[in-house]
C-alpha positions as CSV (number, residue, x, y, z in Angstrom):
1,M,90.8,111.4,122.5
2,S,93.5,112.8,120.5
3,V,96.0,110.2,120.1
4,R,99.9,110.7,117.6
5,I,101.1,107.4,116.4
6,A,104.5,107.6,114.9
7,T,107.4,105.0,113.2
8,F,111.0,106.1,113.3
9,N,113.9,103.5,112.4
10,M,116.6,104.7,115.3
11,E,119.3,102.8,113.6
12,N,120.3,101.6,117.1
13,V,120.1,103.5,120.5
14,F,123.0,102.9,121.8
15,R,125.2,99.9,119.8
16,R,126.2,99.5,116.4
17,P,127.4,97.2,114.1
18,T,131.2,98.4,113.7
19,A,131.1,97.3,109.7
20,F,127.2,99.9,109.2
21,R,129.4,103.3,110.5
22,L,132.3,103.0,107.4
23,S,131.9,105.1,105.4
24,D,133.6,103.4,103.0
25,P,130.5,101.7,101.0
26,A,132.7,98.8,99.2
27,K,133.8,97.9,102.4
28,R,130.8,97.7,104.1
29,E,128.8,95.2,102.2
30,E,132.3,93.0,102.1
31,I,132.6,92.8,106.0
32,I,128.3,91.9,105.7
33,S,129.0,90.1,102.5
34,D,131.8,88.0,105.2
35,F,129.4,87.0,107.5
36,A,126.8,86.3,106.1
37,K,129.4,83.4,103.8
38,L,130.7,82.6,107.4
39,V,127.3,82.1,109.0
40,S,126.3,80.2,106.3
41,L,129.5,77.6,106.6
42,L,129.0,77.2,110.7
43,D,125.4,76.0,110.2
44,L,126.9,72.9,108.1
45,P,125.3,69.7,109.7
46,V,129.6,68.3,108.3
47,Y,132.1,71.0,108.1
48,Q,134.3,69.5,104.3
49,P,137.9,70.3,104.7
50,G,137.1,73.2,102.3
51,D,134.8,74.2,104.5
52,K,137.4,74.6,107.2
53,E,139.8,75.7,105.5
54,E,137.2,79.2,104.1
55,I,136.1,79.5,108.0
56,A,139.7,79.7,109.3
57,R,140.4,82.3,106.3
58,L,137.1,84.4,107.5
59,I,138.0,84.5,110.9
60,E,141.3,85.3,110.1
61,K,140.6,88.2,108.2
62,H,138.5,89.6,110.2
63,R,139.9,88.9,113.5
64,A,137.0,86.8,114.1
65,Y,139.0,85.6,117.8
66,A,139.5,89.0,119.1
67,V,138.7,90.2,121.8
68,D,139.7,93.7,122.6
69,P,137.4,96.5,123.7
70,K,139.5,99.9,122.1
71,N,139.5,97.7,118.4
72,P,136.7,95.5,118.8
73,P,136.5,93.6,115.1
74,P,134.0,93.6,113.0
75,I,132.9,90.0,112.6
76,Y,133.4,87.8,116.1
77,V,132.9,84.4,117.2
78,N,131.2,84.3,120.5
79,Q,132.0,80.1,121.4
80,S,130.3,79.6,124.8
81,R,132.6,76.4,125.4
82,P,135.8,77.2,123.7
83,G,138.6,75.1,124.1
84,K,140.7,71.2,122.7
85,D,137.6,69.6,122.4
86,S,134.4,71.5,122.9
87,G,135.2,75.1,120.5
88,L,135.6,76.1,117.2
89,F,139.2,77.2,116.3
90,K,142.1,77.0,117.6
91,T,144.7,79.5,117.4
92,T,148.4,79.7,117.1
93,G,151.4,82.9,116.5
94,S,149.8,86.6,117.6
95,G,149.0,89.8,116.2
96,N,149.3,89.9,112.6
97,K,150.8,86.5,112.6
98,T,147.5,84.5,114.0
99,Q,146.6,81.3,112.8
100,V,142.7,79.6,112.7
101,E,143.0,75.3,112.8
102,V,139.1,74.4,112.6
103,T,139.0,71.5,114.8
104,A,135.2,71.1,115.4
105,K,133.4,68.7,113.0
106,G,130.5,70.4,112.3
107,R,127.4,72.6,113.7
108,A,126.8,70.3,116.8
109,A,129.9,70.5,117.6
110,W,130.5,73.5,119.1
111,A,128.2,76.0,121.2
112,G,128.2,79.6,120.0
113,W,126.9,81.7,117.2
114,A,129.4,84.3,115.0
115,E,127.9,87.9,115.4
116,L,128.3,91.5,113.5
117,G,131.4,93.4,115.7
118,Q,129.7,96.7,117.7
119,D,130.7,99.4,119.5
120,D,129.1,101.8,121.6
121,L,128.0,104.4,119.7
122,D,129.2,108.2,120.4
123,M,126.4,110.5,122.9
124,D,125.7,113.1,120.0
125,V,123.8,110.6,118.4
126,V,122.4,109.0,121.3
127,R,121.4,112.8,122.6
128,N,120.6,113.2,118.5
129,T,117.8,110.3,118.7
130,G,116.7,111.2,121.6
131,R,115.7,114.8,120.6
132,V,113.8,113.5,117.4
133,V,111.5,111.8,120.1
134,S,111.4,113.6,122.3
135,E,110.1,116.6,120.0
136,V,107.5,114.8,118.3
137,D,106.5,113.2,121.4
138,A,104.6,110.5,120.2
139,D,101.6,108.6,122.5
140,I,102.8,105.8,121.0
141,L,105.9,105.5,118.6
142,L,107.1,101.4,117.2
143,A,111.2,102.4,117.4
144,V,112.3,100.3,114.4
145,E,116.4,98.8,114.5
146,V,116.6,98.6,118.3
147,E,118.8,96.7,120.4
148,D,117.0,95.2,122.8
149,R,114.2,95.1,125.2
150,L,116.4,96.2,128.1
151,T,118.4,98.9,125.3
152,L,114.4,100.5,124.8
153,E,114.1,100.7,128.6
154,R,117.7,102.4,129.3
155,F,117.2,104.8,126.0
156,N,113.7,105.6,127.7
157,T,114.9,106.5,131.3
158,Q,118.7,107.8,131.0
159,V,117.9,109.6,127.3
160,L,114.3,110.9,127.7
161,A,113.5,111.5,131.2
162,G,117.6,111.8,132.4
163,A,119.3,113.5,129.6
164,L,116.7,115.5,128.0
165,G,114.3,116.5,130.9
166,R,111.5,114.8,129.7
167,R,108.1,112.4,130.1
168,P,109.2,108.7,130.0
169,Y,107.0,106.1,128.8
170,P,105.3,104.7,131.2
171,Y,104.9,101.2,128.7
172,A,108.1,99.8,127.1
173,L,108.3,96.3,125.1
174,L,109.8,94.5,122.5
175,I,110.0,90.6,121.2
176,D,113.5,90.0,119.8
177,G,113.4,88.9,116.1
178,N,115.4,86.9,113.7
179,D,117.5,89.5,112.4
180,P,121.2,88.3,113.6
181,R,122.3,91.5,114.5
182,G,120.1,91.9,116.7
183,I,118.5,94.5,115.4
184,D,114.4,94.1,116.6
185,I,111.2,95.9,116.8
186,G,110.0,97.8,119.8
187,I,107.4,99.9,121.0
188,L,106.8,103.1,123.1
189,S,103.2,103.9,124.5
190,R,102.2,106.3,127.5
191,H,98.8,103.8,127.2
192,P,98.4,99.8,128.8
193,I,100.4,97.5,125.8
194,T,97.9,94.7,127.1
195,S,98.9,91.7,124.6
196,A,102.1,91.4,122.0
197,R,102.0,88.7,119.2
198,T,104.7,87.1,116.6
199,H,105.4,85.6,114.1
200,L,108.8,85.4,114.5
201,F,108.0,81.6,112.9
202,D,106.1,82.6,110.0
203,T,107.9,80.3,107.2
204,D,108.9,81.4,103.7
205,P,105.8,80.2,101.3
206,E,108.2,79.5,98.5
207,R,110.8,78.0,100.4
208,P,109.6,76.7,104.5
209,D,112.8,76.1,105.8
210,R,113.1,79.8,106.0
211,R,111.9,82.5,108.4
212,L,109.5,84.6,106.5
213,F,110.5,88.1,107.8
214,S,113.6,89.5,108.2
215,R,112.9,90.8,111.4
216,D,109.2,90.3,112.7
217,C,105.7,91.5,112.0
218,P,104.7,92.4,116.1
219,E,100.9,92.5,116.7
220,Y,101.3,95.1,119.8
221,E,97.4,95.2,120.4
222,I,97.1,98.9,122.9
223,E,94.4,99.8,125.1
224,L,92.6,103.1,124.9
225,D,90.1,104.1,126.8
226,G,89.2,100.4,126.7
227,T,89.0,100.3,122.5
228,P,91.9,98.1,121.3
229,L,94.5,99.1,119.0
230,V,96.6,97.5,117.0
231,V,99.9,98.2,115.5
232,L,101.6,96.1,113.5
233,G,105.2,96.4,113.3
234,N,107.5,95.7,110.3
235,H,110.7,96.2,109.2
236,L,111.3,94.3,106.0
237,K,114.0,93.0,103.9
238,S,116.4,95.4,103.2
239,K,117.5,96.6,99.3
240,F,121.3,95.6,100.3
241,R,121.8,92.3,98.6
242,D,118.1,93.0,96.9
243,D,115.2,89.8,97.4
244,P,112.2,91.4,96.5
245,E,110.4,88.3,95.7
246,L,111.1,88.4,100.1
247,R,110.0,91.4,100.3
248,L,106.7,90.9,98.3
249,A,106.2,87.5,100.3
250,Q,106.1,88.9,103.5
251,T,103.7,91.5,102.3
252,K,101.6,89.0,101.1
253,R,102.0,88.0,105.5
254,V,101.8,91.3,106.8
255,A,98.2,92.0,104.7
256,E,96.5,88.9,106.2
257,I,97.8,89.7,109.9
258,Y,95.9,92.3,109.1
259,R,92.6,91.4,107.6
260,A,93.1,88.9,111.1
261,A,93.5,91.7,113.4
262,L,90.5,93.9,111.7
263,E,88.3,90.7,113.4
264,R,89.4,91.9,116.0
265,T,89.3,95.5,116.1
266,S,88.3,98.5,113.8
267,H,91.6,100.0,114.9
268,V,94.7,98.5,113.2
269,V,97.9,100.5,112.3
270,V,100.3,99.3,109.6
271,A,103.2,100.6,111.1
272,G,107.3,101.2,110.3
273,D,109.8,100.5,107.4
274,L,108.6,98.4,104.8
275,N,112.1,99.2,102.6
276,D,109.8,99.5,99.3
277,V,109.1,102.7,97.5
278,P,104.8,103.8,97.6
279,N,104.9,102.0,93.1
280,S,106.6,99.1,94.7
281,E,104.8,95.6,94.0
282,A,105.2,95.2,97.5
283,V,103.8,98.1,98.5
284,A,100.6,97.7,96.3
285,V,99.7,94.8,98.4
286,L,98.9,96.3,101.4
287,R,97.4,98.9,99.5
288,D,95.3,97.0,97.5
289,T,93.4,95.7,101.1
290,D,92.4,99.2,101.9
291,L,95.0,100.5,103.6
292,R,95.5,103.7,102.8
293,D,98.8,106.1,103.5
294,V,99.0,109.3,106.1
295,M,101.6,110.4,103.1
296,D,98.6,110.7,101.2
297,H,96.2,111.6,103.5
298,R,95.1,116.4,102.5
299,S,96.7,117.4,105.9
300,Y,100.3,116.6,104.7
301,H,102.2,119.1,103.5
302,G,105.7,117.6,103.6
303,D,108.4,116.3,102.2
304,P,107.6,113.2,99.4
305,G,110.2,111.1,101.3
306,T,111.2,109.9,104.5
307,H,114.9,108.2,104.6
308,G,118.4,110.1,103.2
309,D,117.8,113.5,101.2
310,C,113.6,113.2,101.3
311,N,113.3,115.2,98.7
312,S,111.1,112.2,96.8
313,E,109.1,110.1,96.3
314,D,112.6,107.1,95.3
315,D,112.9,107.9,99.0
316,K,110.2,107.1,100.8
317,L,110.6,103.3,102.8
318,D,108.5,104.6,106.2
319,Y,105.2,104.2,106.4
320,L,101.9,104.6,108.7
321,M,99.2,103.0,107.5
322,L,95.2,103.0,108.1
323,P,92.0,101.7,107.6
324,P,89.1,102.8,105.7
325,S,87.4,103.3,109.3
326,L,90.3,105.7,110.9
327,W,91.0,108.0,108.1
328,P,87.8,110.1,108.2
329,E,89.9,110.3,112.5
330,V,93.0,111.7,111.0
331,Q,94.2,115.2,112.5
332,H,97.1,116.1,111.1
333,V,100.1,114.5,109.6
334,G,103.6,115.1,110.0
335,L,107.5,114.4,109.6
336,E,110.4,115.4,111.8
337,T,113.2,115.4,109.7
338,R,115.2,117.1,111.0
339,G,117.5,114.7,112.8
340,I,118.4,113.5,109.6
341,F,121.9,115.4,107.8
342,A,121.4,116.4,104.7
343,K,122.3,119.3,102.1
344,S,118.0,119.7,101.8
345,I,117.2,119.0,105.5
346,K,117.9,121.5,108.3
347,S,118.6,119.9,110.2
348,F,118.6,120.3,114.4
349,D,122.3,122.3,115.1
350,T,123.6,119.7,117.2
351,V,123.1,117.3,114.6
352,T,126.7,118.5,112.5
353,S,127.8,115.1,111.0
354,K,126.5,112.3,109.0
355,T,128.2,110.4,111.7
356,N,126.4,112.3,115.1
357,A,123.7,112.3,113.3
358,A,120.8,110.2,114.4
359,S,119.5,108.5,111.5
360,D,118.9,108.8,107.8
361,H,115.8,108.5,108.3
362,A,112.7,110.5,109.6
363,A,110.1,110.2,112.3
364,L,106.9,110.0,109.4
365,Y,104.0,110.5,112.4
366,V,99.5,111.0,112.4
367,D,97.4,112.9,115.3
368,L,94.0,110.6,115.4
369,D,90.8,112.0,117.2
370,L,89.7,108.3,119.0
């Protein structure tokens, strides 16, 4: 039986944080840094006067109080029970003269959270994402950066089947992860998904108070004619505000999960966006387990990278890694780059700029004779 397995960082499907769509990287970094600072301050058990002043400043700066579908704020504080006695803050004035006063005494005094403001993606982007997925036509697709399971199902039925007239996937699964932006790791499959294990609650060995995985490392078990196949989905710590030690700790744990999965089945695939290059210390941890990257297979003749221009190994962030038992079963390895907009890439005719590109990642796939 021939099975095509793929991984694709879809960079959200229908809605994307407005900060991610800014063309100015400095402005984008400023918003994300302020968001991280605000989240950290909001989690303090007691708000000191200086904390309250900084929280109010950040809320005012980013209009985090505003409910405006036509001009959503880049950061929004969602209060489930706003009010004088139960909310985080109160406002006076309006428009540019709005002033914020933090009234809560600490984290336990209010219910809610901060989130990055989002708006809808242009449908051209969504259709181009669907075009990548339909062209790859994988039997099993690890979908990285998807908002939630219902979004994955909506993409499956409304875009793949509806707009593009392709076969929808009978199985779609996603476990919400640790990322406060709501970017998760899901899977689409033409074969039954029989179980899923999460590692959301694994902790960092160096900091036991911190969860290890930036998103998760879900184990999706799929039945192939009675034989279980385990796909370990990954989206490791990004290079933004880089923490290579955390990414290294994550790959060490992935290696442990991989070894444990091998005790249940010889068919284990480590897949996803590792956010690091092949010669990095983090990726070396996985190679040292005996895993092999499908782009090293003799059947692969494409670009060396999977991100951006894809023209060097410095652009390689996405991986499909196989154990020795599956290596002889590799029939073909491919990279679908046409959803990317870059000078060195021949894009789909519907991809005419970075604003309507499907993603800045390519979809990587492998055909196995199982």
